[in-house]
N, C-alpha and C positions, 0 to 999 in steps of 0.2 A: 641488201644487194640481190640475194637470191629471190627474195619475196617480190622485189620490183620486177625482176625478169619473168618470174612465174605468173605474175598478174598482168603482164604485157598483153596487148590485144592479140598478137600473133600466137601466144601460148594457149589461147582458148581452144584452138583446134587440137593441140597436143593433149590437153586435159581430156577433151571429149574422146579422142582416139584411145588414150590409155584406159579410160573408163569403159569404153565399148570392148576393148581387148580383154579387160578383166572379166567382164560378164561372159564373153565368149569362152574364155578358158574355164570358167566355173561350169558352164553348161557342158563343155567337153569332158571335164572330170566326171560329171553326172552320167553322161553317155557311156563312158568307159566303165563306171560302176554298174550300170544296167547290163552292159555286155558281160561283165564278170559274173553277175548274178545269173544271167541266162546260161552261161557255160557251167556254172555250179549246179544249176537245176538239171541240165542235160547230163552232166557227169554223175550226179546223184542217181538219176534214173538208170544210167548205164551200170553203176555199181550194184543197185538192187537187182537188175536183170542178171548180172553175173552171178550174184549169190543165189538167186532162185534157180539158175541153170546149172549150178555146180553139182557134180556127182561126188558125194561124200563117202561113198562106199569103199573106194580104193585109195583114199588119201591116207597115207601113213608115212611116218618118218620125215625125211627131208622134203618130200613132195608137199606134205601139209605145211611145213615151215615156209617153203617158197610161195605157196598159194596165199598163206596168211600174211606174209611180208608184202606181197603185191597188193592185197586188199587193204592192209593198214596204210601203205603208201598212198593209195588212191583216196582213202578216207581223209587222211591228213592233208592231202592236196586240196580237197574240197573245203575243209575247214579253213585252210590258208586263203582260199578264194573268197570265202565269206568274210573273213577278217579284213582282207584287202578291200572289198567293197565297202565295209564299214569305215575303213580308213579314208577312202576317197570321198565318202559322204560327210563324215564328221570332221576330218582333218585336225585331229588332236594328237598331241604327243603320247597320250595314254593308248590310243588306238595303234600307233606305230609300235609301241612296246608289246602290245598283245600280238600283233602280226609276227614280230621277231620271236616271241616265245614259241609259237607254233612252227616257225621255220626251223629254229634250232632243234626243237623236239623231233620234227620229222627227220632232220639230218642225223640226229643221234639214234633214232629207232630204226631207220631204214638203211642208211648209207655208211654206218660206222664200221670201218674195216680193222681198226687197231685200237689199242688202249689210249693213244694220244688223242684220237678223235673224241673219245668219250670224256677225257679229262678237259679238253678245250670246250666241249659242249656244256659240261657241268659248270665250268668257269663262266661261260657266256650266260647261262641261265642265272647264275648267282649275280652277275653284273646287271642283268635285266631286272632282277628283283630289287637291287639297290637303286637303279634308275627309277623304277616304278614307285618305290618308297619315297624317293626324292620329289617326284612329280605329284605325288598324291597330296592334295590339299584337304579334300573332304572325302566322303564315301563315294567310290566310283559310281557312275550312272547305272552301270549294269547291275550293281549290287543293291541299289536303292529300291526297296520294295514299297508297295503302297502302305504297309504298316508303318514304315519309317516316316513317310510323308505325313500321315495323320498325327503321329506323335509330335512333330515339330510345330503343329498349329497351336 
């Protein structure tokens, strides 16, 4: 029944429209990934300029801690941006898990105010490891070296 309706002459327009929309959305995702990469590059340049312009002579105690915390927060945000761009391009569950690792790590390292935040963060990372192990069929693409490729031939 559904096949007869879908193959009807009037449905040809709908099939073409859905196909065109799918292609448009794919290119929109790529455009967003390119924008994320551009902002990552701009943010990376800004971080390098901040580090070069820092005066380390009077950084002591809590001032150093706050400066380091801000720098670490910015670096982890850049890493999350890179992982997000990879997720938008590859669109795999493994990429999503990688993004979540960095998001949870940034939250734990930068914004944890009490012990419960850390405990929940550790539980979240443990859960992400379990999900990654469940999704892992073969060696992840990132860890596949040229040496491994030659051995399989």
